[in-house]
VOGU-3710 file (C-alpha; in Angstrom, 3 decimals, decimal comma):
1> mggqqsfret> 1,784/-45,155/3,217  1,696/-45,947/-0,463  -0,255/-44,833/-3,476  -1,825/-41,498/-4,214  -5,020/-40,208/-2,652  -7,237/-37,590/-4,180  -7,196/-34,128/-2,651  -10,702/-34,673/-1,290  -9,708/-37,937/0,389  -6,604/-36,398/1,946
11> faqggsllqg> -8,494/-33,305/3,105  -11,291/-35,370/4,641  -8,826/-37,628/6,445  -6,751/-34,734/7,773  -9,795/-32,733/8,823  -11,216/-35,684/10,711  -7,924/-36,170/12,570  -7,756/-32,493/13,451  -11,315/-32,368/14,748  -10,518/-35,042/17,315
21> gplfnrerae> -9,421/-32,479/19,907  -5,957/-31,801/21,355  -3,225/-33,272/19,183  -0,370/-33,582/21,654  0,784/-36,760/23,357  -0,778/-36,355/26,820  1,264/-39,131/28,414  4,445/-37,537/27,097  3,387/-34,113/28,377  2,626/-35,509/31,835
31> kvlkeeslag> 6,089/-37,109/31,983  7,924/-33,946/30,874  5,999/-31,663/33,243  6,735/-33,983/36,159  10,451/-34,147/35,276  10,635/-30,347/35,168  8,507/-29,791/38,312  5,928/-27,706/36,455  2,338/-27,227/37,584  1,400/-26,594/33,992
41> livaeplnvf> 1,965/-24,558/30,843  0,460/-21,316/29,547  1,324/-20,721/25,902  0,516/-17,951/23,428  2,715/-18,697/20,401  0,306/-19,899/17,674  2,277/-23,103/17,036  2,037/-24,104/20,686  -1,619/-23,117/21,018  -2,326/-25,294/17,981
51> hltgywpqlg> -0,400/-28,245/19,362  -2,300/-28,190/22,660  -5,780/-27,454/21,246  -5,943/-28,210/17,512  -6,808/-24,533/16,861  -4,312/-22,199/15,133  -5,261/-18,694/16,331  -6,682/-16,731/13,422  -5,334/-13,403/14,691  -1,906/-15,000/14,975
61> kmgfaapsma> -1,986/-15,506/11,209  -2,746/-11,799/10,857  0,186/-10,517/12,908  -1,413/-9,959/16,326  0,641/-10,933/19,376  -0,801/-13,378/21,911  -4,501/-13,084/20,948  -5,183/-16,583/22,287  -3,644/-18,705/25,018  -3,741/-22,384/25,885
71> llsadpkkpv> -3,389/-23,678/29,442  -2,282/-27,229/30,187  -2,367/-28,541/33,738  0,014/-31,193/35,003  -3,125/-32,982/36,178  -4,101/-35,278/33,261  -7,722/-35,275/34,414  -8,070/-31,579/33,593  -9,062/-30,430/30,106  -6,947/-28,016/28,097
81> alvmpqflhy> -8,207/-24,439/28,452  -8,308/-22,100/25,466  -8,480/-18,349/26,102  -9,661/-16,533/22,996  -11,673/-13,551/21,740  -15,404/-14,211/21,897  -15,990/-13,032/18,323  -13,314/-15,384/16,965  -14,932/-18,263/18,828  -18,200/-17,389/17,116
91> yvyadanfsg> -16,700/-16,604/13,694  -13,944/-19,254/13,398  -13,627/-21,791/16,208  -17,280/-22,883/16,284  -17,118/-23,919/12,619  -14,431/-26,546/13,269  -16,724/-28,819/15,319  -13,929/-30,048/17,583  -14,963/-33,165/19,471  -13,796/-32,224/22,967
101> gvepylytyr> -10,911/-32,087/25,384  -10,664/-28,279/25,154  -12,590/-25,853/27,346  -12,831/-22,313/25,891  -12,733/-19,182/28,056  -13,893/-16,124/26,138  -13,224/-12,425/26,472  -14,669/-9,316/24,836  -13,601/-5,892/26,157  -14,035/-3,683/29,201
111> avsgtaiqgd> -17,532/-2,300/29,470  -16,107/0,845/31,102  -12,988/2,310/29,561  -10,272/4,173/31,397  -9,486/1,541/34,041  -5,993/0,135/34,538  -4,880/-2,311/31,888  -2,749/-4,429/34,236  -2,833/-5,143/37,923  -6,595/-5,314/38,466
121> ydepaagalh> -7,474/-8,030/40,957  -11,205/-7,529/40,669  -12,385/-8,236/37,173  -14,311/-5,351/35,594  -17,549/-5,873/33,710  -17,196/-7,292/30,221  -18,638/-5,686/27,135  -21,524/-7,225/25,209  -21,125/-10,334/23,070  -20,426/-9,607/19,433
131> vyrdkgdvpm> -22,427/-11,602/16,854  -23,990/-10,617/13,554  -27,136/-8,555/14,048  -30,210/-10,459/12,865  -32,453/-8,303/10,684  -35,156/-10,975/10,671  -36,110/-10,732/6,991  -35,494/-14,467/6,550  -34,870/-17,261/9,093  -31,297/-17,627/10,318
141> gelelrrraa> -29,345/-20,359/8,549  -27,810/-23,446/10,102  -24,333/-21,896/10,227  -25,498/-18,882/12,231  -27,608/-20,991/14,578  -24,693/-23,326/15,267  -22,293/-20,436/15,918  -24,677/-18,735/18,350  -25,387/-21,993/20,157  -21,656/-22,636/20,579
151> veavterhgv> -21,049/-19,203/22,121  -24,099/-19,528/24,345  -22,950/-22,918/25,649  -19,500/-21,591/26,579  -20,753/-18,390/28,202  -23,299/-20,344/30,237  -20,458/-22,411/31,707  -17,849/-19,705/32,263  -19,369/-16,333/31,498  -17,269/-13,894/29,484
161> saerefamvk> -14,282/-11,859/30,643  -13,398/-8,237/30,000  -9,837/-8,921/28,805  -7,654/-11,903/28,031  -5,785/-11,600/31,371  -8,987/-12,091/33,331  -10,016/-15,033/31,168  -6,569/-16,537/31,732  -6,824/-16,166/35,507  -10,309/-17,704/35,460
171> aahaldmtgg> -9,006/-20,672/33,453  -5,993/-21,068/35,749  -8,284/-21,303/38,785  -10,414/-23,928/37,048  -7,303/-25,992/36,280  -5,794/-25,587/39,785  -2,850/-23,695/38,276  -2,806/-20,854/40,785  0,639/-21,565/42,225  3,886/-23,382/41,610
181> rigvdhmavm> 6,088/-23,147/38,530  4,265/-22,428/35,265  6,058/-22,808/31,941  5,396/-19,976/29,477  6,439/-19,268/25,896  5,675/-15,561/25,466  6,574/-12,309/27,224  2,895/-11,305/27,254  2,021/-14,363/29,340  4,902/-13,679/31,700
191> ailessplsa> 3,763/-10,064/32,145  0,159/-11,109/32,805  1,240/-13,688/35,381  3,450/-11,196/37,189  0,608/-8,657/37,521  -2,124/-11,182/38,293  -3,404/-12,332/41,705  -1,981/-15,799/40,996  1,015/-16,881/43,052  2,540/-18,910/40,208
201> aavpadntlr> 6,104/-18,291/39,044  6,672/-18,057/35,282  9,622/-19,939/33,765  10,673/-20,133/30,076  9,297/-23,282/28,468  10,412/-23,346/24,822  12,596/-26,393/25,378  9,908/-28,028/27,523  7,420/-27,697/24,683  9,959/-29,096/22,226
211> kirlvkspre> 10,452/-32,115/24,486  6,712/-32,739/24,441  6,487/-32,338/20,649  9,383/-34,753/20,091  7,204/-37,837/20,693  4,031/-37,698/18,621  0,565/-38,926/19,463  -1,070/-41,460/17,102  -3,131/-38,699/15,459  -0,046/-36,542/14,978
221> ielmrlaaqa> 1,698/-39,474/13,305  -1,199/-39,885/10,888  -1,121/-36,169/10,070  2,629/-36,474/9,509  2,021/-39,351/7,105  -0,422/-37,235/5,097  1,906/-34,227/4,999  5,009/-36,287/4,168  3,308/-38,248/1,395  1,905/-35,098/-0,213
231> naeaalaaag> 5,310/-33,427/0,079  7,145/-36,345/-1,563  4,598/-36,599/-4,372  4,840/-32,860/-5,013  8,630/-33,026/-5,126  8,615/-35,885/-7,637  5,986/-34,181/-9,801  8,004/-30,962/-9,834  11,202/-32,861/-10,660  9,452/-34,270/-13,716
241> tvregattqe> 9,143/-30,741/-15,144  12,918/-30,176/-15,329  14,119/-29,551/-18,886  17,153/-27,947/-20,498  16,562/-24,200/-20,407  14,129/-24,357/-17,486  15,083/-22,274/-14,442  15,406/-22,863/-10,740  12,594/-20,408/-10,004  10,311/-22,301/-12,375
251> lraaffseaa> 11,191/-25,531/-10,565  10,509/-23,962/-7,172  7,175/-22,602/-8,417  6,298/-26,060/-9,755  6,981/-27,645/-6,347  4,922/-25,057/-4,474  2,094/-25,487/-6,977  2,177/-29,287/-6,767  2,243/-29,093/-2,963  -0,797/-26,795/-2,966
261> argnagvfma> -2,650/-29,156/-5,293  -2,237/-31,830/-2,613  -3,279/-29,621/0,300  0,218/-28,652/1,485  1,797/-25,201/1,681  5,324/-24,753/0,366  7,920/-23,777/2,987  11,233/-23,877/1,118  13,082/-25,738/-1,612  16,865/-26,051/-1,837
271> idrmitevad> 18,083/-26,568/-5,407  21,681/-27,537/-6,207  23,006/-26,369/-2,801  21,193/-23,019/-2,951  18,223/-22,033/-0,768  18,116/-18,287/-1,451  14,911/-17,276/-3,196  16,523/-14,518/-5,288  18,990/-16,647/-7,288  17,881/-18,020/-10,646
281> fefsdgaaff> 19,736/-19,959/-13,319  18,966/-22,240/-16,231  19,495/-25,982/-16,273  21,638/-27,437/-19,032  21,935/-30,915/-20,472  24,163/-33,097/-18,291  23,305/-31,213/-15,110  23,179/-33,216/-11,898  21,747/-31,540/-8,835  19,693/-32,198/-5,738
291> vdcvssgwhy> 16,338/-30,835/-4,612  15,471/-30,677/-0,905  11,736/-30,026/-0,584  9,816/-28,925/2,520  6,102/-28,205/2,716  3,506/-28,451/5,453  0,050/-29,979/5,616  -2,229/-29,337/8,602  0,854/-27,482/9,942  2,942/-30,690/10,018
301> hgdfartifl> 6,020/-30,831/7,794  7,301/-33,112/5,092  11,027/-33,164/4,250  12,195/-35,010/1,136  15,367/-34,841/-0,979  16,398/-36,527/-4,210  19,043/-36,056/-6,915  18,079/-35,225/-10,499  20,107/-36,243/-13,555  19,272/-34,158/-16,637
311> gepagamrda> 20,824/-36,379/-19,248  24,096/-38,205/-18,651  25,987/-37,016/-15,545  29,692/-37,106/-14,776  30,907/-40,499/-13,567  31,730/-39,132/-10,126  28,072/-38,183/-9,634  26,981/-41,775/-10,066  29,478/-42,794/-7,378  28,308/-39,967/-5,094
321> tramhigwea> 24,657/-40,947/-5,319  25,551/-44,593/-4,808  27,533/-43,664/-1,672  24,716/-41,728/-0,029  22,248/-44,521/-0,871  24,512/-47,205/0,606  24,998/-45,193/3,767  21,299/-44,399/4,211  20,260/-48,024/3,681  22,783/-49,137/6,321
331> irerlrpglr> 21,355/-46,579/8,759  17,708/-47,477/8,038  18,383/-51,060/9,082  19,811/-49,915/12,438  17,279/-47,261/13,457  15,543/-48,222/16,693  14,807/-46,884/20,179  17,908/-46,384/22,301  20,163/-45,316/19,413  21,731/-41,907/20,038
341> yseippigqk> 22,011/-39,192/17,415  25,810/-39,327/17,667  25,774/-43,041/16,803  23,939/-42,542/13,505  26,537/-40,816/11,259  29,285/-43,433/11,839  26,943/-46,208/10,636  26,497/-44,577/7,242  30,090/-43,415/6,922  31,433/-46,877/7,723
351> avraagldfd> 29,181/-48,419/5,051  30,413/-45,894/2,482  34,055/-46,689/3,246  33,350/-50,418/3,129  32,017/-49,947/-0,409  35,351/-48,394/-1,426  33,881/-44,920/-1,862  35,361/-41,642/-0,629  32,742/-38,905/-0,097  31,940/-36,521/2,741
361> ipfsphsvgl> 28,362/-37,257/3,822  27,247/-36,133/7,303  24,209/-38,427/7,744  22,812/-35,836/10,181  19,644/-36,741/12,136  16,890/-34,346/13,121  13,298/-34,709/14,268  10,507/-33,278/12,093  7,036/-32,135/13,137  5,396/-28,731/13,417
371> thtdepgqdg> 8,712/-27,290/12,248  11,487/-28,616/10,017  13,708/-29,245/13,052  11,252/-29,943/15,847  13,313/-31,179/18,772  14,675/-29,941/22,108  18,116/-28,448/22,359  20,549/-28,617/25,252  19,033/-27,698/28,613  20,293/-24,590/30,360
381> rpywvkddlt> 21,162/-22,655/27,198  19,520/-19,285/26,380  19,158/-20,340/22,744  18,765/-23,613/20,878  21,898/-25,781/20,638  21,806/-29,263/19,092  21,599/-32,045/21,677  22,625/-35,680/21,409  19,113/-37,115/21,662  18,171/-40,761/22,094
391> lepgmilsvd> 15,632/-42,222/19,671  12,239/-42,991/21,199  9,093/-44,626/19,799  6,836/-41,982/18,290  9,614/-39,766/16,931  9,609/-38,777/13,254  13,222/-38,794/12,095  15,053/-37,410/9,105  18,660/-38,291/8,351  20,177/-35,717/6,005
401> cpvlntgigg> 22,488/-37,330/3,438  23,939/-34,491/1,329  27,276/-35,045/-0,396  29,549/-32,250/0,838  32,068/-32,370/-1,993  32,682/-30,173/-5,019  34,522/-31,105/-8,182  32,253/-34,099/-8,786  30,106/-32,654/-11,564  27,093/-31,611/-9,512
411> sahledlsli> 25,404/-31,993/-6,131  23,599/-34,873/-4,436  21,238/-35,346/-1,509  18,893/-38,025/-0,190  16,334/-37,631/2,571  13,272/-39,554/3,778  11,159/-39,471/6,935  10,909/-42,455/9,268  8,733/-43,233/12,263  10,625/-44,753/15,169
421> tadgaepiht> 8,598/-47,766/16,308  8,859/-50,012/19,369  11,519/-52,188/17,754  12,793/-50,357/14,670  11,676/-47,775/12,135  9,355/-47,500/9,153  8,995/-44,911/6,381  5,987/-42,601/6,567  5,884/-41,949/2,818  6,520/-43,980/-0,310
431> itepvivv> 10,223/-44,690/-0,792  11,428/-44,044/-4,335  14,752/-44,377/-6,129  17,464/-41,994/-4,913  18,026/-40,590/-8,408  15,444/-39,097/-10,772  16,490/-39,271/-14,428  14,767/-36,804/-16,777
//
């Protein structure tokens, strides 16, 4: 993807991609669920709900735990179910005009208070729908009419439940997910399953979900292109503001501002080997340092690193930046399906040695997506541990190329994002020179 788009063009393109329904790679999900003998998934973490439905739960942004849930059946003919508060469907979800593939199941509250919160097999009556009261002084506008019609259409199909657990059970029945092994990502879902009339067994599914996210759908790849391009442009624009006497906090603020101007939200920025947000120092003439910039657009992440020379650097810094560039170019030519993570660093390190250069550069691969490191870890571990993954078409790959040496007059790093294709790899943002001279 080359050239700059206006904010309006980028926003329109991203919004159109998002409105297309569930973002995830359905074929990939079907394969992973079959391999892990799962009848389906029930997720409540906002990131996972978004990935399966295209909707990031509004209450999740506000600190509420498990306000919405997404259900994915192993049967590819079934739609994704979205359990959510009725008012949020009216007030937020209906405005997105999603094109399909997701079936909402709404809940309000118990019409009669004082009943048991968990363990009810017979669903109690639900409270009334909540919409704005019409005073009738003027005709209702198009927005209100559309919102009410959306709620009416859903409640005509499925009614409305008294609590989220009853809506979840109703959705599970509709998706034939009443038994077997169900992957879950939240303790609330596990608790609801255990107290429900369903005979399904809950199993942790964080790694399962990471396996699904590893291989992107075509629409995810396009969203990644938008996010990565905006991130790279923001990083380069911010780098152009570096001057003697400017500070690291001013540079970080410039990157976050430039990212926002392009529709991205700043996540973090490493400057000269430091990521902490409380350190601040001034740049001086002759400084040589790297910036590693991460921001997200439509919740997908860009990851881009370059080295900045403020004036004339030490001679060793020119060699260091040349070494990381030589190694990365050698790796780029070899990226293709079937290559293992463990095979990537030696390619770059061998090229550096062949050039007669002696620097410690890890050339570390990681997948990027809805998080900076969006990939499965080793199976069977209670926490994430790096795995030696094999490249597959549809992965978005970063290879970190920081120079891990001191006493060279500065710091250096180089990082781009590549899409693994059927027979190789291609960048998903404009590739620029490894060094920025200001």
